[in-house]
N, C-alpha and C positions, 0 to 999 in steps of 0.2 A: 682275182684270178678265177674263182668259181663262177662269177658273173660272166666272164669271157667264155668259159667253157659252156655254160648254159646257152649263151647266144649262138655259139658255134654249133652245138647239137641241135638247137631249134632250126637253124639255117639248113643243116643236113637233113632234118626231117622234112622241111619244106621242099627241098630238092628231090627227096625220095617220093613225096606225094606227086610232084609234077612229073617225075619219071614214070610213075605208075599210071599216068594219064588222068589223074583226078585234077580238078580245078583248084588252083591256089593262087592267090595274089602274089605278085613279085615282092621280094624282100624290101625294095625301096618304097613300095606303096604302103607296106605294113609298118614302116618305121624301123626296119631292121638295117643292120650295117652290112657292108660288103664282106663276104666270107673271107676273101683273100686278105683284106685289111685286118680283120679280126684275128686271123691265123698269124699273120706277120706280127701284130701287136703282142699276141700271146707268146710267141717265140722270143721276141725281144725282151719281154718281161722275165721269162725264165732265164734267159741269158744274163740279164742284169742281176737277178737273184744269185746266180752261180758266181758271177764276178765278185759280188759283195761278199759272198761266203768265202771265196778264196782269199780275198783281201783281209777279212777279219781273221781267218785261220792263220795266215802268214804273220799278221800282227801279233797274235798270241804266241806263235812259235818264236818270234823274235823278242818276246818279252816286253811289248809295248804296254806301259802301265795304264794307258787310256782305254784299252780294250779288255773287257772281261772275257773269261772263257765261256761264260754262259751266253754272252752276246754272239760269240762265234758258233756255239753249238746250236742256238736258235736259228741263226742264219743258215747253217748247214741243213737243218731239218726243213726249213722253208724251201730251200733250194731243191732238196731231195723230193719233197712232196709235189712241188710245181713241175719238176721234170717227169715224175711218174704220171701226173695228170696229163701232161703233154703227150706222153707215150700212149696213154689210153685214147686220147683224142685222135692221134695218128692211126691207131689200130682201127678205130671206128671209121675214119675216113677211108682207109684201105679196104675195109670190109664193105662199105657202101659202094666204093668204086667197083669192087669185084662183083657185087650183086648187080649193079647197073650194067656192067659189061656182059654178064651172063644172061641178061634179058633178051628175048627174041625181038628182032627188029620188025 
């Protein structure tokens, strides 16, 4: 997850450099991945973590002997951290968008 966020932030920095008029090679030439694909993949990963957390929590609540409460708690924490990280990335994207939109043409 951290690797995905680092790539997304690097891509955002590249776009900011290009928007400021400085020269920067496109992401495809530097080996970077498509921003929208990375964002979609990250969102899907967070969604999967939340589904897993809900499934394990429900299993503990129903008394499933194959699922320990510690597994459910760890899954809940992973889900929570991933969601918070995704919110921070969204905030950065919105901030970058607002900065770009306020630039004079």
